[in-house]
N, C-alpha and C positions, 0 to 999 in steps of 0.2 A: 383566569388561567392562560387566555389567549396571546393576554401580554408577556406574560414569562415567558412562553414560546418566542414572540419575537424578539425578545430582548435577549437571550440565547442566541436565536441565528444570526442577530446582529453582532453578537461578542464571537460569535463562530465564522463570522465574513472578516470580522477586524482580527482577530488573532490570524486568520488563513493570510490576508490581506498584508499585514505586516512583515509575515513570513517570507511569503513570494518576494514582498520589495525588497528586505534584508538580503536575500537571498542573491538576487537579481544584481544587486547594489553590489555585491560583495563579489562575483564570481562571474555574473551572467547567465548563459544558458545552462552550461554545465553545474555550475552550483546552484541551479533549483531543481536540477533534474537529482542531482545527488540528494537534497534533502527531502523530495519527493519519494526516493527511494530508504530512506534512513528511516522517514516518518512509518514509511509502510512495516519495516524491521520492527520499532517500536511498538506498534500494534500489535505485530502477531507475539511480540515479546509481553506484552501485556495481556493480551487472550492465554497466553500459555502460562504466565505468571500469575495468579488473582492476588498473590501477598501484593506483590508490585502494584500490579495495579487499584487497589485497594487504598493500600499505603498513601498514593500519590493525588487520591482525593479526598482522604477519611477524615472528618474534622477530629479525631482522636490525636491525630497529630498536629503540632502547630506550624503556623505558614512557613516559618523559616525552617523547620523539620522537613517537610515535603520541598522545598526548592533546595534543600542541603542533598536530600534524596537525588532528585534530577541530575543535579552538578557534580554528582560523584559517580551514579552507575550510570549516565550518559555523556560521560566528559570526552569522547571518541568522536562525540557527534559534531556536526558543522555548530559555530558558535550561535547562528540566526535560529538554529532550534531548539538549540539548550535555552537560550535567553526565553524563547516565548513557551517552552515547555514548563521551565520555571516558573513563570509567570503563571501560568494555567494552574501549575501546581500550588503555590502560594494560593489562588484565587479555590481552591477545592475543583478544580474543573479538570483536569488533566486527562477525566471519563468522555471528555469535548473530542480530545484528538481524532478518532474515526471522522467526524461530521466536519475537522479543519483539515485533514487529508481530502475528502471530497472535495470541497470549496478550493481547497489549494490545488486540484488536479484539475477544476473549471478555469481556476485564475490561469493555471500554465496552456490550458487549449484558447482560452478568448485571446489573451494577451502575445502568447510567442506564436498562435498559428501553428499548435504543434499536439499531435497525439503521441503520448507513449504505449509500445506497444511491449506489456512483460511476456516473455517464451522463457520457459523451464523445459530442458529436456536432461537428459541422461548424459550427452556427451557434448562436446562444443558444437555448435553451428556449423557448418563449410560455409564459402563465403556465396557460392551460390544461393544455398536456402536463404541465407540471410537478405541478400539481396531480393531474392523473390519475396519473403515477405514484406519488405518494408514497400516496395512497388506497390504490392496488393493491397498494402493496408492504406499506402498515400491515394492508390485508386479509388478504394471505396470510401474513406473519409474526407478526399477533398483537403485534407492539413500534410505536413511535412511530419513523417514518422518516425519515432526513434528508437530502436531495439532499445532493452535492458534484458541481458541474458541471464539465467541463472542455471548451475548446473545441479542438480538431483539426481543420483543415479537409484535412489529407491523408485522413482517413477518406471525402472527398466529400459527404456525406449519410449520411441514416438515423441509426442510435443502437448505443451499445455501453454496456450496461451491466453490471454487479457487485455483489452481494449476498453476503457470505461468504463468496468463492469460487468463486460460482456465477457462471457467465459468460455474457451473452447477445451475441452480434456481427451485427447486422441493422445494418450499415454496409454504403455501396454498393459501396466496394473489395472488403469479402470477398465479396459475393454476383458481380462482376467475377470475382474468382477464383476462383468455385466455376465458373460459366460458362466462365471460360476453361478449366480442367481437363475439365469435362464434354465440350466442343467437342475439345479436346488428345487425350482419351482416345474418342472417336468414330471407329472403323475404317473405318466403310465410305465415310466421306467424305462420306452425304448429310447430309439433315437430323437434329435431335436430336428 
């Protein structure tokens, strides 16, 4: 069994490396970052749509059907990502995409000396806050930082940041949820 895990680990590393090299060759750092973002979106989609996730790796479908599904569903993705994902689907290994993503992010950090800070806010960041976050990340991590910003009005306010798997949630919705749990757990019915 250990051999199988090692084989899978090597396959994941190869998928990530091929994808990174193809994206970098096609468009440099910006293409590498775009592929990273698209991969994250695909992973979120696959987690939200179980039928899609199962179909991309299921032996109930032929390799050609799984490849065709990738080409149809992800037609707007970067060509390198679409090609690697099609190969993974043909081989029934699309479920490895989160692991490929993790290896890809490690390659991005190692080869480009770059860290990506994913920032989610309810409203767009102003230039001052953008600069503050970038400078703080670069000082703390010792690498050039690139912000990838996303607007999500459902967080109401505040900020959610993630860097290399570390997650900071300072959104209003999470603060309200924490307050709700504290009030709910208060047994004396009085003030907190």
